[in-house]
C-alpha positions as CSV (number, residue, x, y, z in Angstrom):
1,M,-7.9,-3.9,3.5
2,D,-10.1,-6.6,2.0
3,G,-9.9,-7.6,-1.7
4,N,-12.8,-5.3,-2.7
5,A,-11.2,-2.3,-1.0
6,I,-7.8,-3.1,-2.7
7,T,-9.6,-3.3,-6.1
8,K,-11.3,0.0,-5.5
9,T,-8.0,1.6,-4.3
10,I,-6.1,0.4,-7.4
11,D,-8.9,1.6,-9.7
12,G,-8.8,4.9,-7.9
13,F,-5.1,5.2,-8.6
14,R,-5.8,4.8,-12.3
15,E,-8.9,7.1,-12.4
16,R,-7.8,9.9,-10.1
17,G,-4.0,9.8,-10.2
18,N,-3.5,8.4,-13.7
19,L,-1.2,5.7,-12.2
20,S,-0.7,2.6,-14.2
21,G,-0.2,-0.9,-12.9
22,I,3.5,-0.5,-13.6
23,D,3.5,2.7,-11.5
24,V,1.9,0.9,-8.6
25,A,4.2,-2.1,-9.0
26,N,7.3,0.1,-8.9
27,I,6.0,1.9,-5.8
28,T,5.2,-1.3,-4.0
29,E,8.2,-3.2,-5.3
30,V,6.2,-6.0,-6.8
31,S,5.6,-7.2,-10.4
32,K,2.9,-5.7,-12.7
33,A,1.3,-9.2,-12.7
34,T,1.0,-9.1,-8.9
35,V,-0.8,-5.7,-9.1
36,S,-3.0,-7.2,-11.8
37,R,-3.9,-10.1,-9.5
38,W,-4.7,-7.6,-6.7
39,S,-6.9,-5.5,-9.0
40,T,-8.9,-8.6,-10.1
41,G,-9.3,-9.9,-6.5
42,K,-7.2,-13.0,-7.2
43,A,-4.7,-12.1,-4.6
44,T,-4.3,-9.7,-1.7
45,P,-1.1,-7.8,-0.8
46,H,1.0,-8.5,2.2
47,P,0.0,-6.4,5.2
48,K,3.2,-4.2,4.9
49,T,2.3,-3.6,1.2
50,Q,-1.2,-2.7,2.3
51,L,0.3,0.1,4.4
52,V,2.2,1.3,1.4
53,L,-1.0,1.3,-0.7
54,S,-2.8,3.1,2.0
55,D,-0.1,5.8,2.1
56,L,-0.1,6.1,-1.6
57,R,-3.9,6.5,-1.6
58,Y,-3.5,9.3,0.9
59,V,-0.9,11.1,-1.2
60,V,-2.9,10.7,-4.4
61,D,-6.1,12.0,-2.6
62,R,-4.2,15.1,-1.5
63,L,-2.6,15.7,-4.9
64,V,-5.9,15.5,-6.8
65,E,-7.2,18.4,-4.7
66,F,-4.8,20.6,-6.6
67,Y,-3.7,18.9,-9.8
68,D,-5.2,17.0,-12.7
69,P,-4.5,13.3,-13.1
70,D,-1.5,13.8,-15.4
71,E,0.1,16.2,-13.0
72,T,-0.7,14.0,-10.1
73,R,1.1,11.1,-11.8
74,A,4.2,13.2,-12.4
């Protein structure tokens, strides 16, 4: 994933899955500040973390087919 794709992915987590930066940080085992740097394009995640983000995107995309964002987050 390039920086722009990561930014779009994190924005999608917020918009579609109602996931906060803290949620993404907890799932990827990084700090909220790190997620903030990813979302602004100031940093890119490690390749292994990119795989976690990709998996999370897949899960969120499947859940939003059936649930609203608050239910998806839960």
